N, C-alpha and C positions, 0 to 999 in steps of 0.2 A: 104397858101392862106387866112386862117383865120385871120392871123397876118396883111397880106395885107388889108383886108376889115375893120380891125379895125383901120387902119391908121398908122400902124408901118412904120418907115423910115429905121431903122438899126437893123439887127440881130446879136447879140453878142453870140459867142461860145468859149468855151475853148478848145484849142488844147493841150491835155495833152501828155506830152513827153513820159511817161512810157507806154502809150496805143499805141501810133503810133510805138514805138520800140518793142512792145511786139512780141516775137518769133524771134528776130533777132539771128541768128546763125553763119553767115559767119565769117570765120577768118579775111577776108580782108575787113570787113565792113567799110564803109566810112559814117560816120554820116551827112556829108553835101551833100550827093547825095540822093535825094528822092527815086530813083530806088532801093537802098539798103535796104529799109525797106520792110516789108511785104506788098505787094500791096493791100491786102484786109483791111489793116488797115487804109488806106486813104479814104475809100468808104465814111464813113459818112460825112467827110468833102468836098470831091469832089461833092456829091450830094447836099450838103447844098449850095455851092457856085454856082452851075450851076442852081439850083431851084430859089436862091435869084436873080440871073441874069436875069432869064426869067420873073420874077415879078417886075423886077426894084427895088430891094431892096439892100440897102448897107449891106455888110458883115463886121463885125468887130471881129478879130481874137485875142483872148488873148492866147498868146503862153507861156506855163508854165511847170514847173515841178509839182511833183517830177519826177525825171527820173528813168530810170532802175537801178538796185541795183549796177550794176558795174560802173555807172557814178555818184554815190553819194559817199560821205565820208564815213569812216569807224568809228563807235563807238560801244561800248559795250552796251549802253543804248538803249534797244529795243524800248522804248516809242518814241524816236526821230530818230530811224535808217532809216526810209522810206523818212525823208525830211532833213536829215543832211548834210550840206555842199556840195551841188551840185557842180559838177566840171564844172566851167564856161566855160572853153574851149570846153568841149564837149556839153554843152548847146549852145554855138555859132554854132557849127556845125548843131545842130538840127534845131535852127532858120533859118540857112541858106538854109536847106533843104525844110523847110516850105515857105521860101520866094521865092525860085526858083518854087516851084510847083505853087504857087498862084501869079505868076509875070505876067500872061497874055500870055507867050509864050511856056508854058509847054504842051505837048501832053499827054492827058490822056491814060496810058497804059492799063488800066482797060476795057474802053469802047470806041471803035470807033476811038481812036487816035485823036479826035477833041482837040482843044486848051481849057484848063481849063480857066475860067474867072480870071481876076486879083483882088486881095484884096488890098484896099488902106487905111484900118483903123486897127490899131494894138495896143496891149499893151503887155508889158513883165512881165510875172509872176504874178500869181493871189495872192491878200492879203498877201503880204510878211510880214506883221506885226503879222501874226497868226502863231502859232507853228503847225497847221495842214497842212501848206503849205511850211514853211521853218524854219529850226532850225540850231543851237541854236538861240533863240531870244536874250537871254543874256548869257554872259559868266562872271563868278565872279562878278555878279551884274551889269556889264556894258553892254550897248546896243551892239549887235553884228550883227542881222540880217541886219541893214542897210549897214553895210560893206559888207555882202555877196551879198545883193540885188544890190549894186552899180555896182560891176563888172558884175554880171549877166544882168543888163539892158544895160551897155555899150557895152558888147560883143553882146548881142542881137540886139541892134541898129545897131552896125557895120554890123552884118550879113544881116540885112534888106537892109541897104544901099548898100551893095555890090551885092545884088540880085535885084536892080533896084527900091527899095522902099525909096530912101533916101528922096523924097519929100512928101511921105505919112504922115498921122497922126500916130505918134508913142508916145503913152501915157507912162507916167512913174508914179510909186508910186500909183498904183491902190489898195489902203489899204481898209481893212475892218473898219467900224465905231466903232470898239471895242477895248477896252484895259483895263488895270488894274495896280494895284501897284506891282505885282509880278515881281521878277527879275530871274525866272527860265529858264531853257532852252526852256520850251514850254509856257512860260507866255506870253499872248498877249500884244503886246506894243501899246500904244495909238498912234493914227495916227499923231498927231502933233509932238510928239517926234520922231517918226520914219522918218517923212519928214525932221525934223530938223537935226537929226543925218545924214540922208542921204547926206544933203548938207553941213555937217561938221559945224553947227551952234551951240554955246552954248546955255544954257537956257536963258541968258540974251540978246539974239539975236545978240551976236558978234561972228564972225568966231573964231574957235579953233586957238590958237598959233601954229606956225609951228610943234613943237615937239609933242603936242597932236593930231595935225591933221594927221601927219605921223603915229602916233601909231594907229589911227582908219583907216588907209588905205586910206586917202583922197588924197594921192599923186597919186593915179590912174587917177585922172582927168588930171593932168599934162602930165602923160604917153600917154593917149589916145589923148590928143590935140597935142603932139609931133608927134604922128603918123597919124594926120589928122583925127582922129575919133571925 
């Protein structure tokens, strides 16, 4: 209510994968089904979208990792273990669960079975150019987080489209305005470098040649295009 009085139009909130999935224990757990997550883990987001709807505020959900340990890659480096190589196919399922829940047709199983309001503004993964959110940032001195993020975004976008959000605003590359000269696994990458690498562009502004592009995982664009993604 205070935000509304101040003239706020949009409320942004982070939907953190590991928080929503906290406490999952079912052996037949289906990450794409919002009902398979502990129902109390949705409460904070349900209340947000319901209250915002009553106040005529837009909600902007930033769906992001890190995820639960079992859905992240394995590394012996403890300093990056929590954010290391998230499994993109599992993230796709999580985004699909979020998209279904806030698609405008989902009945709230927690309170009254009323339909939860729809959300129409999204972004995929928070500050992917920062080691605190995604690692490794660099491998052998070469940018690596853009490669990870490329698949996370494409699969996240696909999940939202499949749950009725294909015409929504879905933002990509929501970087932090920070970076440096380091090339370690946790070294923050400058936003311009991250975005350039994300779209497979060399420092001189020219696309990477085919062999270099393939080595950077850029062929995923063609793979998703062929699937209609």
